[in-house]
N, C-alpha and C positions, 0 to 999 in steps of 0.2 A: 418241653417235648422230649419224650424218651422212646427208645426202641420198644416196639410192641404196641404203642398207643395207636388208637384208631380215630380217624377223622373223616368227615364228609368234605369233599373237595370237588370243584369244577375245574376241568382242564381247559386252559385258555391259550396255550401255545405248545410248540413242539421243538425239541432240540434237533440239531443236525444229525444226532445219533438215533433219532426216532423215539426219544422218551417224551412222554407228555409232561407239561409243566403247569402246575397250579400253585396256589398259595394257601398256606395254613397259618393263620394269625399273622399275616404279612410276610411270612418267610416262604421263599421259593421251595417247592418240593418237586422232585423229579420222579416220574412214575413210568417204568417200562410197561409196554403193551397198553398204554393209554393214549388217546388222541384228543385233539381239540373238540370241545362240545360234549365230551363225556362228563357225567355227574356220577361220582364214585364214592364208595367207602374205601379208604386206603389204610394200610397198616405200615407204620414207620419201621424201616429196616436199618436206617442209619441217620443219626442226628448230629449235625455240625452247628457251629455258631451262626453261620450265615445261610445255610441251606440244609435240606433234608432229603433223604431218598425213601421211597415207600413202594409197596407192591399193592396191586389191586386185590382188595378183599371181596368187593361186590360191585357190580355195575348197576347203579340205581336207575340212570337214564342214559342209554347209549347215544353217542354222537350220530347225527344223520349221515356222517361220512364213514362210519365204521363199516368195514367189509371183511369177509372171510379171506384168510390167506390162501393163495393159489399154489403154494409150494409146500411139499412135505418136509422140507428142511427149515421152515420159517423160524422155528423157535431155537434152532441151533446155529445156522449159518449167519455170519455177520454181514451179509450182503444187502439184500432187499429189505431194508429196515422200515420201509413205509408201506409194505404191501397189505397191511391191515387197514389201510385208508383207501377209500374209493379214489379212482384216478382223478376225478374232478376235484376232490378234496386235496389231493397231492398238489395239483396245479395252483390252487388258491394259497396253500401254505408256502410253496416255494416263492410265489410272487411277493407274499408278505415278508419273507426273509430278506428279499432283495431291497424292498422299500425300507424296512427297519434298518438294514445296514447302511443304506445311503443317507438316511436321516441321522442315525445315532453316531456312526463313525465318519461318514462323509460330510456331515454338517449341512446337508441340503434340506430345503423346505418344500414339501409336496412335490417330489421329483416325478416326472412323467415316466411311469413304468407301464408298458402295455401288458395285456394278458399273455400268459405263457403260450407259446406255440406248441400244441400238443402233438402226440403221435396218434394216428388213426388206430393202429394196432400196437400197443406198447409191449410187445413181446418179441423174442428172438431177434433183437436189434444189435447186439454186440458183435462186432467183427474181430474182437480180440479177447481171448480168454487166457487168464494167467492162473494156472492150476498149481496149487501147492501139492507136494508129494510127501507122504509120510509112511513109516513102517506100520504094518499090521502087527498088533501084539506088543506095541511099545518098544522096549529095549531088546527084544529077542531078535538078534541079528540074523538068525538062521531061518526065520519065518519067511515063507514064500509069499510073494504078492505085495501089494502096497495100496494105500489109500490115495486117490487122486481127487482133489476137490478144493474146498476153500476153508479158511480158518473159522473156527467157531467164534462167535461174538466175544470180544474182550478176552481172547485166549489164543494160545498157539496150537491148540488141538485141531487136527485136520478132519473135516467132515468128508467122508467118501461120497461125493455128489455124482450120482449117475444121471440125473436129469435136472437141468437148470433152464428155466423158461425165459431168461433174458439173454442167454448165449445162443449163437448160431448153432444149428444142429451138427455141423462137422466137428465142432469142438467137443461135444458130448461123445461122439463116436470115436474120436482120436483118444480121448481119455480112457475109453474102454480098451482100445488097442494097446495103449501104454501099460495098462494093468496086465493084459495078457502077456506082453513082452517081458515085463518084470518077473512075472510068475514063471515063465519058461527059462529065463536066463539067470535068475537070481542076482541081477545086478544090485549091488549094495545101495540102499537108500541113505542119503545124507542125514546125519544126526547133528543138529545144531548144538546140542549140549557138549558132545565130545569132539566135534569137528571131523568125524570120520564118515566114510561112505562116499558114494559117487553121484547118484542122481538127486538133484535138488528140487527142480520144478519144471513145469512144461508150459510153454506159451504157444497158443494157436492163433494165427492170423488168417482170416477168411476174406477173400475178395468177393464181395457180393456181385459185382458187375461182371466178373470173368470166370468165377468158379475156382480160381487158383487158391491153394491153401499152403501156408508155411507152418512148419512145426519147429520150434526152438526148444531144445533140451538143455537146461542149465545143469552142468556137471562139473566135477572137480578135475576131470581129465578129458582130453580130446578123443581118447580111445574108448569106445563103448562096445559091448559084446553083441554079436549077431545083429548088426545094423540092417542087413538084408531082411532078416525076420521082422524087425520093426517096420521097415518099409512095406513089406507084404501085408502085415496086419493093418496098417493105416490105409493102404490102397484098397484092400478088400472092404474095409469098413466104409470108405467113401463111395465105392462103387455100389454097395448095397443101399446106402442112403440115397444116392442119386436115383436109383431105380424106384425106390419108395416115393420120393418126392415127385418124380415124373408121373407115376401112376396116380398119385393123389391129385396132381394138377389136371390130368386128363379126366378123372372122375368128377372134378369140380367144374369142368367145362372151361378152364382158363388156359388149356394147352391142347394140342392134338398129337396124333401119333408121329407126325413128322418133326415135331419140336423135341429137342432132347438136351436140356440144360443139366449139367452135372458139376459136382465138385471133385477136384482131383489134386493129389499131392504134387506140388511144383517145387517145393523147397524143404529140405530136411537139414537142420543146422544144429551144431552143438555150440553152446556158449560156455567157454571154459572159465569157470569161476572158482578159484582156489582160496578165496578169502574166507575166513571164519565168520560165523554169525549168519544173519538172515538176509544178507544182500542178495538181490535177485539176479542181476546180470553184471558181467564185466565187459570190457571193450573187445575181448578176443572172441571172434566167431569163426568157426570152421564149417564149411559146407560138406555135409556127409553124402548128400544125394540131390540131384536136380540143380536148380539155379540158386544164387545167393539172394535173389529178390523175387517178389511177386508183383503183378500188375493189377490195378483196379481201375474202374471207370467211375468218374464223378463229374456231374454237370457237363457231360459230353466230352470230357477230357480223360486222358490216360495217365495214371500215376504209378510210379515204381516205388515199392516199399521194401526196405531192408529190415533185418532182424531188430535193430536197435532204434530205428527212426520213429518219430512220433507221427501218428496219423489218427484223425478223429475216429472214435470207436463206434459211432452210430451214423452210418452213411446216409440213412434216410433223412435224419434231422440235420445232418451236416449241410446238405444242399439248401435247406431253409436258412440255416445260419449264415452261410456264405452269400446267399442271395441278399439277405438283409445287410450284411457287411458291404456288399457292392452298392446297395442303395445309399447307405450312409456315406460311402466314399464319394459319391456323386461326381464321377470322373467325366471329363469332356474330351479326353484324348491328348491333352497337352501336359498332363501332370507327371511329376516324379513321385513314385510311391515307395516308401520305406516299409518293408515287411519285417518286423522285429520278432524274434523267437519264431522263425518261419517254418520250422520242421522240414518236411519234404517239399515245401513250397506251394502248398495247395491254394491258400488264399491269394497270394501274390500272382500266381499263374492264372487264376480265374479272373483277376483284375487286369492282367497285362494287355489284353486286347482293347481295353478302354483307356490305357495310359500311354504316356510317351516312354516311360522307363520304370522298371521295378527293380529295387535292390533289396535282397533279403539277407538277413544275418542270423546265424544259428551256431550253437556251440558244439553240437554233435557232428563230427566229420562225416559219418556215413549218411546222415540226413542231408548234409550240404551236397554230397555227391549225388544223392537221389534227386535233390531239387534241380541241380544243373542238368542231369539226365532227363528229368521230366520236362524241362524247358525244350530240350532237343527233340524229345519224343513227340511233343505237341507243336513243333515248328515255331516256337516262340523265340524271337531273337532279341527282344528288348528287356530281358530279365537276367539278372546277375545275382549269384548267391555266394556269400562270403562266410568262411568258417571263423568263428571267434565270439567273444563276449560282446553283446550289443552295446553295453555301456563303455566298452573300449573302442570298438570299431566305428561307432557313430560319430564321436568327436573327430576321429581321423578323417572320415569322409567329409565332414563339415569344413575341416581345415583345407582339404583338397578342392573345395569349392562346390561340393555337391549340395544342392538345395532340396528341400522336402516340401511338397505341397500337401501330401496326405501321409500320415503315419498309421500303420496297422500295428497294434500291440496285442499279442496273443501269448502272455506269459504262463508259466506253470502256476500251480496252486498258491505258491508263496508270493505271487504278484511281481511287480517290476522292481528291479534293483534301484535304489534311490539315485545312484549315479546315472542310470539310464534315463530316469525321469528328468534329471537336470539336462541331459544331452538333448532330449526331445524338446524340452522347453526352449533350449538354445537354438534348435533347428527351426522353431516357430512355424510349424505347418498350419495351414488354414483349418484343417480338420484332423482329429484323432479318432480312429475307430478302435475301440478297446474290446477285445473278446476275452471274457473272464470265465473261469471255472470255480471261482470262490467269491461270494458277495462281500466278505469282510475285507479281503485284500484289494478287491475292486474299489470299494468305498474309500479305503485308506489312500489309494493312488489318486482317485478322483479329487480328494481333498487337497492333495499337493498340487495337482494340475489347476484346480479351481483358484488356488491362491497365487497362481503364476500366469494369469492371462487367458485362461480357458473357462468356458462355461459349459455345464452339463446341459445337453439338449433333450435327450430321451434315451430310454433303454428298452430293448426287446429281449425278454427271456425266451429261450428255446429249450424245451424239455428233452435234453440229450440222454438223460439217465433216469427213465421212469422207475418208480418203486424204490429209489434210493434218495439219500439226502444231498446228492450232488446237484449243483445248479450251474447252468451255462447262460451267460448274458452277453449281448453285444450292445455297446454303448456308443453314442455319438457325442463328441465334444467339439466345440468350435472355438476358434481364436476370437477373443474380444478385441474388436478394432478400436484403436485409440483415436 
């Protein structure tokens, strides 16, 4: 096989990066813009010993799941890499990824994995947008304005994205406000190559339940020019958006003239990041205007969110995810629940009303402060949150005589620390509810738990990230009684 050779190939699988996978003479070939079910003529662009890469030369028979992209940035932005697949097709593929990982990595045989819980309307669902900021004109430091958007696929080039169908509308409008502010003030844009400049990126957090919005500017200094101008730009943009949304709701018959829901700027923060390179945030946050936190509503409860704390980005699907986690926990009111990697305490606080006690552990101090405040805000007195590494704090709790009836695991993409799994096994809870955002690390950790007295019961995938290769799954594991 050589570069330039052409072959007929059927695509049978999809990589997490959205590349179609087929086989040519037994060798795996990766084909961008191809999806399972496609029959293609492909042209080899790169040939290695164990695999090849190719491009689509001709679509002989399109997959029944092939769909038109809904975004004008589809071929450039590295975000929604599954949008050329019908939504039903995406759900099927993601379920297959989970099953494949549980079998291949987890060592399970025919694991019970339910169908994905879909979104009714899989657009405008993200309550957190993290925009990259780049200079217009490349290295010309005197050029006014900036690009605000997302990185081009497999590159550091920034696409100036003015409309993103998975982000909440306030994020789009605030990106425009930042562009206007940069153009007016000429604030220097950070250059990762030279380590010079000020503004690095912009994060927007939107509380769907309350309308409160937080804007976090990552910069190399805490002093930014004309902050009042930026505040005015953002406020005006959000007021205009709110008027438009209310008019649309009234026209659609889902609201009346007396109802008036709007988005407004509640928190403007600078995150001071002086490190060189592409790091997004540091630990230092300075409130420039408004409050240091925003509040959101979830499952009838109120949650306070700070600049650095973790909070699920799809609130609509989060309610489904947490409802399933509560079902798997099967609490009767007498249990002690350990909520590990707890973030701002959402899962544990949702379960607290059905448990005797909830103890949460989280490494980010601001998130722990948020969690404890959230307990107070919601009148919950049986929940306690500890700052530290779960793999270190859990053994200490066990030594102090704390028992665990149910353990909630909600780790980052890298999965659980091996020492934490050892501690969980030592705690010997009756049930483990594992919330995962990566099938491979989920399967790896399940293999460890399965070898140490626990059995996989079932998994419920929830589509938290439509149109992308990210997958969220909640799994129930139960202790094998001897």
